[in-house]
TORTI-642904 format. One line per field, with one value per atom (N, C-alpha, C): residue number from 1; residue in three letters; atom name; x, y, z. Coordinates in Angstrom, 2 decimals, padded with zeros to 5 digits, m for minus. Layout:
N
seq: NUM; ...
type: ALA; ...
atom: CA; ...
c1: X; ...
c2: Y; ...
c3: Z; ...
END
This chain:
90
seq: 1; 1; 1; 2; 2; 2; 3; 3; 3; 4; 4; 4; 5; 5; 5; 6; 6; 6; 7; 7; 7; 8; 8; 8; 9; 9; 9; 10; 10; 10; 11; 11; 11; 12; 12; 12; 13; 13; 13; 14; 14; 14; 15; 15; 15; 16; 16; 16; 17; 17; 17; 18; 18; 18; 19; 19; 19; 20; 20; 20; 21; 21; 21; 22; 22; 22; 23; 23; 23; 24; 24; 24; 25; 25; 25; 26; 26; 26; 27; 27; 27; 28; 28; 28; 29; 29; 29; 30; 30; 30; 31; 31; 31; 32; 32; 32; 33; 33; 33; 34; 34; 34; 35; 35; 35; 36; 36; 36; 37; 37; 37; 38; 38; 38; 39; 39; 39; 40; 40; 40; 41; 41; 41; 42; 42; 42; 43; 43; 43; 44; 44; 44; 45; 45; 45; 46; 46; 46; 47; 47; 47; 48; 48; 48; 49; 49; 49; 50; 50; 50; 51; 51; 51; 52; 52; 52; 53; 53; 53; 54; 54; 54; 55; 55; 55; 56; 56; 56; 57; 57; 57; 58; 58; 58; 59; 59; 59; 60; 60; 60; 61; 61; 61; 62; 62; 62; 63; 63; 63; 64; 64; 64; 65; 65; 65; 66; 66; 66; 67; 67; 67; 68; 68; 68; 69; 69; 69; 70; 70; 70; 71; 71; 71; 72; 72; 72; 73; 73; 73; 74; 74; 74; 75; 75; 75; 76; 76; 76; 77; 77; 77; 78; 78; 78; 79; 79; 79; 80; 80; 80; 81; 81; 81; 82; 82; 82; 83; 83; 83; 84; 84; 84; 85; 85; 85; 86; 86; 86; 87; 87; 87; 88; 88; 88; 89; 89; 89; 90; 90; 90
type: MET; MET; MET; THR; THR; THR; ILE; ILE; ILE; TRP; TRP; TRP; ARG; ARG; ARG; PRO; PRO; PRO; LEU; LEU; LEU; ARG; ARG; ARG; ALA; ALA; ALA; GLU; GLU; GLU; ILE; ILE; ILE; GLU; GLU; GLU; ALA; ALA; ALA; ARG; ARG; ARG; GLY; GLY; GLY; LEU; LEU; LEU; THR; THR; THR; GLN; GLN; GLN; VAL; VAL; VAL; GLN; GLN; GLN; ILE; ILE; ILE; ALA; ALA; ALA; ASN; ASN; ASN; LEU; LEU; LEU; LEU; LEU; LEU; GLN; GLN; GLN; MET; MET; MET; HIS; HIS; HIS; GLN; GLN; GLN; PRO; PRO; PRO; ASP; ASP; ASP; ALA; ALA; ALA; SER; SER; SER; LEU; LEU; LEU; LEU; LEU; LEU; VAL; VAL; VAL; ARG; ARG; ARG; GLY; GLY; GLY; ARG; ARG; ARG; LEU; LEU; LEU; ASP; ASP; ASP; LYS; LYS; LYS; PHE; PHE; PHE; SER; SER; SER; MET; MET; MET; THR; THR; THR; ARG; ARG; ARG; LEU; LEU; LEU; MET; MET; MET; GLN; GLN; GLN; PHE; PHE; PHE; ALA; ALA; ALA; GLU; GLU; GLU; ARG; ARG; ARG; LEU; LEU; LEU; GLY; GLY; GLY; LEU; LEU; LEU; ILE; ILE; ILE; VAL; VAL; VAL; GLN; GLN; GLN; LEU; LEU; LEU; ILE; ILE; ILE; GLY; GLY; GLY; GLU; GLU; GLU; THR; THR; THR; GLY; GLY; GLY; ARG; ARG; ARG; SER; SER; SER; VAL; VAL; VAL; ALA; ALA; ALA; ALA; ALA; ALA; TRP; TRP; TRP; ALA; ALA; ALA; PRO; PRO; PRO; ALA; ALA; ALA; ARG; ARG; ARG; ILE; ILE; ILE; ALA; ALA; ALA; ALA; ALA; ALA; PRO; PRO; PRO; CYS; CYS; CYS; ARG; ARG; ARG; ALA; ALA; ALA; ALA; ALA; ALA; GLU; GLU; GLU; GLU; GLU; GLU; GLY; GLY; GLY; PHE; PHE; PHE; ALA; ALA; ALA; ARG; ARG; ARG
atom: N; CA; C; N; CA; C; N; CA; C; N; CA; C; N; CA; C; N; CA; C; N; CA; C; N; CA; C; N; CA; C; N; CA; C; N; CA; C; N; CA; C; N; CA; C; N; CA; C; N; CA; C; N; CA; C; N; CA; C; N; CA; C; N; CA; C; N; CA; C; N; CA; C; N; CA; C; N; CA; C; N; CA; C; N; CA; C; N; CA; C; N; CA; C; N; CA; C; N; CA; C; N; CA; C; N; CA; C; N; CA; C; N; CA; C; N; CA; C; N; CA; C; N; CA; C; N; CA; C; N; CA; C; N; CA; C; N; CA; C; N; CA; C; N; CA; C; N; CA; C; N; CA; C; N; CA; C; N; CA; C; N; CA; C; N; CA; C; N; CA; C; N; CA; C; N; CA; C; N; CA; C; N; CA; C; N; CA; C; N; CA; C; N; CA; C; N; CA; C; N; CA; C; N; CA; C; N; CA; C; N; CA; C; N; CA; C; N; CA; C; N; CA; C; N; CA; C; N; CA; C; N; CA; C; N; CA; C; N; CA; C; N; CA; C; N; CA; C; N; CA; C; N; CA; C; N; CA; C; N; CA; C; N; CA; C; N; CA; C; N; CA; C; N; CA; C; N; CA; C; N; CA; C; N; CA; C; N; CA; C; N; CA; C; N; CA; C; N; CA; C; N; CA; C; N; CA; C; N; CA; C; N; CA; C
c1: m001.71; m001.25; m002.34; m002.80; m003.90; m003.46; m002.19; m001.70; m002.10; m002.10; m002.36; m003.78; m004.75; m006.16; m006.48; m006.11; m006.44; m005.66; m004.43; m003.66; m004.38; m004.76; m005.44; m006.79; m007.52; m008.82; m008.68; m007.67; m007.45; m007.05; m006.19; m005.76; m006.96; m007.81; m008.99; m009.99; m010.14; m011.08; m010.65; m009.36; m008.84; m008.79; m008.93; m008.88; m007.51; m006.45; m005.09; m004.59; m003.85; m003.16; m001.86; m001.22; 000.06; 001.12; 001.11; 002.07; 001.81; 000.54; 000.21; 000.58; 000.34; 000.71; 002.22; 002.96; 004.42; 004.91; 004.35; 004.76; 004.40; 003.19; 002.71; 003.49; 003.77; 004.44; 005.96; 006.46; 007.90; 008.55; 008.02; 008.54; 008.53; 009.06; 009.03; 007.70; 007.27; 005.99; 005.90; 006.96; 006.84; 006.55; 007.09; 006.80; 005.35; 004.82; 003.41; 002.53; 002.92; 002.19; 002.16; 003.32; 003.39; 002.48; 002.50; 001.69; 000.19; m000.23; m001.64; m002.09; m001.20; m001.55; m001.37; m000.94; m000.80; 000.46; 001.43; 002.71; 003.63; 003.47; 004.11; 005.47; 005.93; 007.18; 008.38; 008.28; 009.37; 009.42; 008.33; 008.21; 008.32; 009.13; 009.25; 008.04; 007.84; 006.77; 006.95; 008.18; 008.46; 008.05; 008.37; 008.03; 006.51; 005.81; 004.36; 003.74; 004.32; 003.83; 004.08; 005.20; 005.48; 004.44; 004.10; 003.09; 001.76; 001.40; 000.15; 000.16; 001.27; 001.39; 001.24; 001.86; 001.78; 000.38; m000.41; m001.80; m002.75; m002.20; m003.03; m003.65; m003.12; m003.59; m002.67; m003.17; m002.32; m002.40; m001.39; m001.37; m001.18; m001.85; m001.70; m001.34; m000.18; 000.24; m000.14; m000.83; m001.28; m000.63; 000.20; 000.88; 000.01; m000.05; m000.73; 000.29; m000.03; 000.89; 001.40; 002.65; 003.28; 002.95; 002.17; 001.87; 001.53; 001.57; 001.19; 000.00; m000.84; m002.00; m001.96; m002.19; m002.18; m003.61; m003.90; m005.23; m005.03; m005.81; m005.64; m006.89; m006.68; m007.80; m007.36; m008.26; m007.90; m007.49; m006.42; m005.91; m006.93; m007.75; m008.69; m009.78; m009.97; m010.97; m010.38; m009.08; m008.44; m008.08; m008.08; m007.68; m006.18; m005.74; m004.30; m003.57; m002.34; m001.55; m001.07; m000.73; m000.32; 000.94; 001.88; 003.11; 002.79; 001.85; 001.47; 000.84; 000.01; m000.63; 000.39; 001.51; 002.54; 003.58; 003.38; 004.29; 005.48; 005.45; 006.56; 006.33; 005.33; 005.02; 006.15; 006.30; 007.36; 007.08
c2: m006.56; m005.39; m004.99; m003.77; m003.32; m002.89; m002.82; m002.37; m003.34; m004.59; m005.62; m005.58; m005.26; m005.31; m004.44; m003.16; m002.35; m002.78; m003.27; m003.77; m004.97; m005.91; m007.11; m006.76; m005.84; m005.43; m004.85; m004.03; m003.43; m004.50; m005.41; m006.50; m007.36; m007.70; m008.51; m007.76; m006.46; m005.65; m005.61; m005.63; m005.62; m007.00; m008.04; m009.41; m009.80; m009.35; m009.58; m010.98; m011.56; m012.82; m012.51; m013.54; m013.32; m012.78; m013.22; m012.72; m011.24; m010.87; m009.45; m008.60; m009.12; m008.42; m008.20; m009.25; m009.16; m008.09; m008.07; m007.07; m005.66; m005.47; m004.16; m003.63; m004.50; m004.08; m004.24; m004.67; m004.81; m005.75; m006.97; m008.00; m009.33; m010.34; m011.68; m012.35; m013.30; m013.98; m014.65; m015.31; m015.90; m014.85; m013.65; m012.57; m012.12; m012.10; m011.76; m012.78; m014.04; m015.08; m014.82; m014.45; m014.13; m012.96; m011.93; m010.75; m011.09; m011.86; m012.23; m013.05; m013.87; m014.71; m014.00; m012.73; m011.97; m012.27; m012.89; m013.20; m011.98; m011.00; m009.69; m009.57; m010.59; m010.49; m010.21; m010.50; m010.25; m008.80; m008.05; m006.71; m005.64; m004.62; m003.49; m002.57; m001.69; m000.70; 000.17; 000.55; 001.37; 000.65; m000.62; m001.39; m001.54; m001.77; m001.87; m000.54; 000.56; 001.87; 002.07; 001.58; 001.65; 000.82; m000.35; m001.17; m000.41; 000.23; 000.99; 002.08; 002.78; 003.85; 003.29; 002.15; 001.55; 001.06; 000.80; 000.38; 001.57; 002.77; 003.96; 004.32; 003.78; 004.10; 005.13; 005.86; 006.75; 006.32; 006.66; 006.30; 007.56; 007.59; 008.67; 008.04; 008.39; 007.86; 008.87; 008.38; 009.23; 008.74; 009.57; 009.18; 009.44; 008.46; 008.59; 008.27; 008.51; 008.26; 006.83; 006.68; 005.38; 004.45; 004.88; 003.98; 004.79; 004.12; 004.73; 003.98; 004.69; 004.09; 004.46; 003.51; 003.78; 003.86; 004.89; 005.04; 005.07; 004.30; 004.16; 004.63; 005.16; 005.56; 005.48; 005.15; 005.19; 006.60; 006.73; 008.04; 008.80; 008.09; 008.76; 009.53; 009.22; 009.96; 010.74; 010.62; 011.31; 012.73; 013.60; 014.99; 015.03; 015.93; 016.03; 016.53; 016.08; 016.53; 017.97; 018.65; 020.04; 020.21; 019.27; 019.37; 019.35; 018.52; 018.46; 019.76; 020.34; 021.62; 022.74; 022.62; 023.65; 023.36; 022.30; 022.01; 021.17; 020.48; 019.66; 018.18; 017.85; 016.44; 015.80; 014.49; 013.76; 013.74
c3: 011.91; 011.17; 010.16; 010.22; 009.37; 007.97; 007.72; 006.42; 005.31; 005.63; 004.62; 004.10; 004.95; 004.55; 003.32; 003.32; 002.13; 000.89; 001.08; m000.06; m000.67; 000.18; m000.31; m000.93; m000.31; m000.84; m002.24; m002.46; m003.78; m004.79; m004.38; m005.26; m005.66; m004.69; m004.97; m005.85; m005.60; m006.39; m007.86; m008.09; m009.46; m010.08; m009.28; m009.78; m010.33; m009.67; m010.15; m009.80; m010.72; m010.45; m009.73; m009.19; m008.51; m009.46; m010.70; m011.69; m011.96; m012.10; m012.33; m011.12; m009.93; m008.70; m008.68; m008.98; m008.97; m009.95; m011.14; m012.13; m011.68; m011.20; m010.78; m009.58; m008.62; m007.39; m007.46; m008.61; m008.86; m007.84; m007.81; m006.92; m007.66; m007.03; m007.59; m007.23; m008.05; m007.83; m006.46; m005.97; m004.63; m003.54; m003.71; m002.75; m002.88; m004.11; m004.31; m003.60; m003.64; m002.94; m001.43; m000.88; 000.55; 000.89; 000.05; 000.29; 000.29; m000.70; m000.82; 000.39; 000.91; 002.06; 003.40; 003.35; 004.59; 005.37; 004.74; 005.38; 005.21; 006.08; 005.91; 006.58; 007.29; 008.02; 007.12; 005.83; 004.89; 004.41; 004.60; 004.03; 005.10; 004.82; 005.74; 005.57; 006.54; 006.45; 005.21; 004.92; 003.75; 002.47; 002.39; 001.19; 001.04; 002.15; 002.09; 001.65; 002.08; 001.66; 000.16; m000.35; m001.79; m002.56; m002.04; m002.69; m002.76; m001.67; m001.63; m002.68; m002.81; m003.81; m005.22; m005.48; m006.82; m007.14; m006.10; m006.30; m006.33; m006.22; m006.26; m004.93; m003.84; m002.50; m001.87; m000.93; m000.14; 001.31; 002.07; 003.48; 004.31; 005.43; 006.37; 007.71; 008.23; 009.52; 010.59; 011.60; 012.68; 013.96; 014.55; 015.78; 016.99; 017.87; 019.14; 020.22; 021.43; 022.51; 022.48; 022.12; 022.13; 020.98; 019.99; 018.87; 017.63; 016.49; 015.22; 014.65; 013.95; 013.32; 011.85; 010.97; 009.53; 009.04; 008.27; 007.66; 006.15; 005.43; 003.99; 003.26; 002.06; 001.22; m000.24; m001.15; m002.57; m002.97; m003.71; m004.11; m004.94; m005.69; m006.57; m005.81; m004.52; m003.76; m002.60; m002.41; m001.29; m001.68; m000.71; m000.95; m001.23; m002.10; m002.37; m001.15; m001.00; 000.14; m000.10; 000.98; 000.89; 000.04; 000.13; m000.65; m002.15; m002.55; m003.97; m004.40; m003.52; m003.85; m004.00; m003.27; m003.32; m004.41; m005.19; m006.29; m005.93; m004.78; m004.36; m004.60; m005.39; m005.66; m006.46; m006.31; m007.03; m008.50
END
């Protein structure tokens, strides 16, 4: 699963401890440990996308015949989405 790589890369780039990860991503420390070790079976796709958002990442899902591909980029360098440009941002 490629979702974990950009999450882990951002966490490592920030030098976060498991306690800091837990606080930032609004989870318990044991779950932060699972995330850091790549044990993703406990986390839904929606939850992983929420983690990405809390880390300042954005996700773009691209559907292909019979499969989906996730592409990640830091929000600070990504183009704003059309909904945000139209005033529909959260």
